[in-house]
C-alpha positions as CSV (number, residue, x, y, z in Angstrom):
1,M,54.5,153.2,-216.8
2,G,57.7,154.6,-218.3
3,R,59.6,153.0,-221.0
4,G,62.6,152.4,-218.7
5,L,60.4,150.5,-216.3
6,L,58.8,148.4,-219.1
7,L,62.3,147.5,-220.4
8,R,63.4,146.4,-216.9
9,L,60.2,144.4,-216.4
10,G,60.8,142.8,-219.9
11,G,64.3,142.0,-218.8
12,L,63.0,140.3,-215.7
13,L,60.5,138.4,-217.8
14,A,63.3,137.3,-220.2
15,I,65.3,136.0,-217.3
16,A,62.3,134.0,-216.1
17,V,61.8,132.6,-219.5
18,G,65.5,131.7,-219.8
19,L,65.6,130.0,-216.4
20,G,62.4,128.1,-217.2
21,A,63.7,126.9,-220.5
22,L,67.0,125.9,-218.8
23,Y,65.2,123.9,-216.2
24,F,62.6,122.1,-218.3
25,F,64.5,121.6,-221.6
26,L,68.1,121.1,-220.5
27,W,68.3,120.3,-216.8
28,L,65.5,117.8,-216.7
29,P,66.8,115.8,-219.7
30,L,70.2,115.8,-218.1
31,Q,68.7,114.4,-214.9
32,E,66.9,111.7,-216.9
33,A,70.2,110.7,-218.5
34,Q,71.9,110.6,-215.1
35,A,69.1,108.4,-213.9
36,G,69.9,106.0,-216.7
37,A,67.0,106.6,-219.1
38,A,67.2,104.5,-222.3
39,Q,66.4,107.5,-224.5
40,V,66.6,111.3,-223.7
41,S,65.4,114.1,-226.0
42,Y,66.1,117.8,-225.9
43,Q,65.8,120.8,-228.2
44,L,68.9,122.2,-229.8
45,R,67.4,125.7,-230.1
46,V,67.2,126.0,-226.3
47,F,71.0,126.2,-226.3
48,A,70.6,129.6,-228.0
49,L,67.4,130.7,-226.3
50,V,68.7,130.4,-222.8
51,P,71.8,132.5,-223.2
52,L,69.9,135.1,-225.3
53,C,67.2,135.4,-222.6
54,L,69.6,135.5,-219.7
55,V,72.2,138.0,-221.2
56,F,69.7,140.5,-222.7
57,G,67.3,140.0,-219.7
58,L,70.1,140.9,-217.3
59,I,71.3,143.8,-219.4
60,F,67.8,145.3,-219.7
61,L,67.1,144.7,-216.0
62,L,70.3,146.5,-215.0
63,F,70.5,149.3,-217.6
64,G,66.9,149.7,-219.0
65,E,66.8,152.1,-221.9
66,R,70.4,153.3,-221.3
67,F,71.6,150.2,-223.1
68,E,71.8,151.2,-226.7
69,Y,72.2,147.9,-228.6
70,R,70.9,149.2,-231.9
71,T,71.1,152.3,-234.0
72,P,68.4,155.0,-233.8
73,D,66.8,153.8,-237.0
74,H,66.7,150.2,-235.5
75,K,68.4,148.7,-238.6
76,N,71.9,147.9,-237.2
77,L,73.5,146.8,-234.0
78,T,75.8,149.1,-232.2
79,A,79.2,148.0,-230.8
80,A,77.5,147.2,-227.5
81,G,74.9,145.1,-229.3
82,W,77.5,143.2,-231.1
83,I,79.4,142.5,-227.9
84,A,76.2,141.3,-226.2
85,L,75.5,139.0,-229.2
86,A,79.1,137.7,-229.1
87,I,78.6,136.9,-225.4
88,V,75.4,135.0,-226.3
89,A,77.2,133.1,-229.0
90,A,80.1,132.2,-226.7
91,L,77.7,131.0,-224.0
92,T,75.7,129.0,-226.5
93,A,78.8,127.2,-227.7
94,M,80.1,126.6,-224.2
95,G,76.7,125.3,-223.0
96,W,76.5,122.9,-225.9
97,W,80.0,121.7,-225.4
98,W,79.4,121.1,-221.6
99,F,76.1,119.4,-222.3
100,D,77.6,117.2,-224.9
101,Q,80.5,116.2,-222.6
102,Q,78.0,115.3,-219.8
103,F,76.1,113.1,-222.2
104,A,79.2,111.5,-223.6
105,A,80.4,110.8,-220.0
106,L,77.1,109.0,-219.3
107,G,77.5,106.8,-222.4
108,Y,75.1,108.6,-224.8
109,V,76.2,109.1,-228.4
């Protein structure tokens, strides 16, 4: 198997992990809150994990090894890597804000 194919399969796996984490650790707790559960728990780190998996998974699925997100010595991010990381950070913040608004609307503090 070539490196490009492995990266694309890794991207597909990352998307699957991101969607699974989204469903089990964010969507299900939100459903519990909407059903009126007295106490709901969720993991804050999932807000970063889901966008990270989905963004980089999609990038690797579409571009494979053509996406150069780090320098050849693997020590620094390239401009493309920083842009992808900024998108992840923005999606993390927006996801947290939306989730917090949903819980506040349901009366959770």
